[in-house]
Structures are given as structure tokens and as C-alpha cells.
C-alpha positions, 0 to 999 in steps of 0.5 A: 499500499505504501509503494502503490497507494492502493491496498493489496489483495484484489483483482489487480497487482498495481505498479509501484510509484517507481514503475509509474514514474519510469512509464511517464517520465521515462519510456513515454517521455523519450528517455534514452539513457543506457541506465534503466529509468528505475534503479534500486540500490542495492537489493529489491524489497522483495515483498511485492511486484514493483512493476505490477500489471505494467509488466517486466519492462517496468521492473527496477534494475537492482544493482546488487553489490555494496557501494561501500566496498572499494569496487562497487560490483554492479550486477551485469555492469561492474564485475568483481575480479576483473579490470576494465582493461581486461574487459576491453581486451576480451571484447577486442578478442571477441571481435577478432574471432566473431565470424558472425559479426558481418552476418549480424550486421547484414541480417535485419533479424539479427541486427537488434541482437547485435545492437543490444550487445554493443549497448551492453558493452557501452554501459559496462565500458563507456561513460554510463557505467562510470556513474557507479564509480565512486572513486571519481568523488572526493574523499571528503564528500564520501566521508560526509555521506558515511562509509556505509552501505547506506551512506554510499548508496545515497551518493550513488543516488545523487550521481544517478539523479545528475545523469537524469535517471528518473527514479531511484530507490534505496532499500535500507533494511535492519529496522524490524526491531521486534527485539532489542530495539534501542541497541539497533537504533544506536547503530542505525540512526547515525547512518541514516542521519548522516547519509540523509542530511548530506544527500539533501545538502549535496542536492541543494548545493548542485541546484538539483533539490528543487527538481528532485523529490526525496521521499523517506518512509517505512512500510509501517510504524513501531508500536508506541509501547515498548515490549520489555518482557522476554523474548523481546527485551526491549523491542517494538512490534509492527504498528500500522495505525500511525507512522510518518514519512519525510519528503523534501525538495521537488516543490514541497515546503520544508520545515512543516508537519502535516497531521498529528497523532494523539498524546500516546502515538497510538491513533490519528488525532488531526488531518489523516494522511494516507499513502495514496495522498502522499503518492498523488501529491508527488505525482502532481509535483512531477507533472504526472496527470492523476487521471491518466490511464495506466496501460492494462493488459486486459484493457481495463480502465485504471487511473494513475491515482485511485478514484472515489469508485475504488473506495480507497481512503483518502485525506486529500493531497498535501496542499499544506506543503505544495 
């Protein structure tokens, strides 16, 4: 629900925000980059189908690897244990022994296959693939982000934004703190704070924040009451009644809070905000028509944002900060 704005379990599997953005601001907008328009750093979330009924073309490219390592081994782009020089040598050797090369160029049915191969090599060895090479950044900036997987993923995200990639997700696990919540927070919160703050500063300093929405959210909150009893020993469980999201840039007004919980943080007190409200607000700021039709494989009429007929709860778009 947080990723699509619609509840699961019905007839349709709906696409995530990343898939919708890659549709309208990627392929439909004439996006020509060798890097796919929807990137996930570094692993898919795994609990849902990101592309939904839009199909595999709109699935994200998950990089794999770890950007905090000396060499960020991106799946299918940057290999471990082989240098760029060795990659180039192998490509040249392949060309020398490739007796089918001319046949491919002359045969229209094989030409697209040959072009795909050339594009793959351009991504691996050309300028496009260098977006994942963090050695091009100053050590001071890398230190500011934090030499953690999350911190360096934030830096990769900024580099992808600079190249015009429409949508980037950073999946940052480790927050499922049913047990020993507070020791986990002492580890996780400094990483999050450092990476997030530097990302916002870096985007702003490069003139990119006004045109880039940064959306930070979990998929639910944690229980306001701490479970001190065994086996939890100071844990906090799943809690979907009240939780928060942070947005910055892209037209959102900073330094403001929309909505409020009661004094114990257990119920919404004022101005409910639902996932579909946040998502629709982001679409509006991105210039995506909320009433536009999504291409459905059975030809059914599905709009970008849920309509009243779907019965999805809504509190209205976030006009207070738009």
C-alpha cells in the first residue's frame, strides 16, 4: 500500500511509484539513457511486484553489490575480479574471432541483437557505467555521506539523479526491531542521519533539490509501547495505525508537519494522511496527470491515482506543503 497507494489482495497487482514514474517520465518521455529509468540500490524489497500489471519492462534494475566496498560490483555492469582493461581486451578478442559479426550487420533480424550487445558493452565500459564509480568523488564528500552501505548508496543516488535517471530507490533494511530495539537504533540512526542530511545538502548545493523529490518512509510504524518482556527485551512490534514519512525538495515546502497523532502516538488525532495522498501529491509535483490511464493488459480502465469508485481511503493531497 505504501509503494502503490492501493491496498493489496484484489483483482489487480498495481505498479509501484517507481514503475509509474518510469512509464510517464521514462519511456513515454523519450528517455534514452543506457541506464534503466528505475534503479534500486542495492537489493529489491522482495515483498511485492514493483511493476505490477505494467509488466517486466517496468521492473527496476537492482544493482546488487555494496557501494561501500573499494569496487562497487554492479550486477551485469561492474564485475568483481576483472579490471576494465581486461574487459576491453576480451571484447577486442571477441571481435577478432566473431565470424558472425558481418552476418549480424547484414541480417535485419539479427541486427537488433547485435545492437543490444553493443549497448551492453557501452554500459559496462563507456561513460554511462562510470556513474557507479565512486572513486571519482572526493574522499571528503564520501566521508560526509558515511562509509556505510547506506551512506554510499545515497551518493550513488545523487550521481544517478545528475545523469537524469527518473527514479531511484534505496532499500535500507535492519529496522524490524521486535527485539532489542534501542541497541539497533544506536547503530542505525547515525547512519541514516548522516547519509540523509548529506544527500539533501549535496542536492541543494548542486541546484538539484528543487527538481528532485526525496521521499523517506517505512512500510509501517513501530508500537508506541515498548515490549520489555522476554523474549523481546525492549522490542517494538509492527504498528500501522500511525507512522510518518518525510519528503523534501521537488516543490514541497520544508520545515512543516502535516497531521498529528494523539498524546500516546496510538491513533490519528488531526488531518489523516494516507499513502495514496502522499503518492498523488508527488505525482502532481512531478507533472504526472492523476487521471491518466495506465496501460492494462486486459484493457481495464485504471487511473494513475485511485478514484472515489475504488473506495480507497483518502485525506486529500498535501496542499499544506505544496
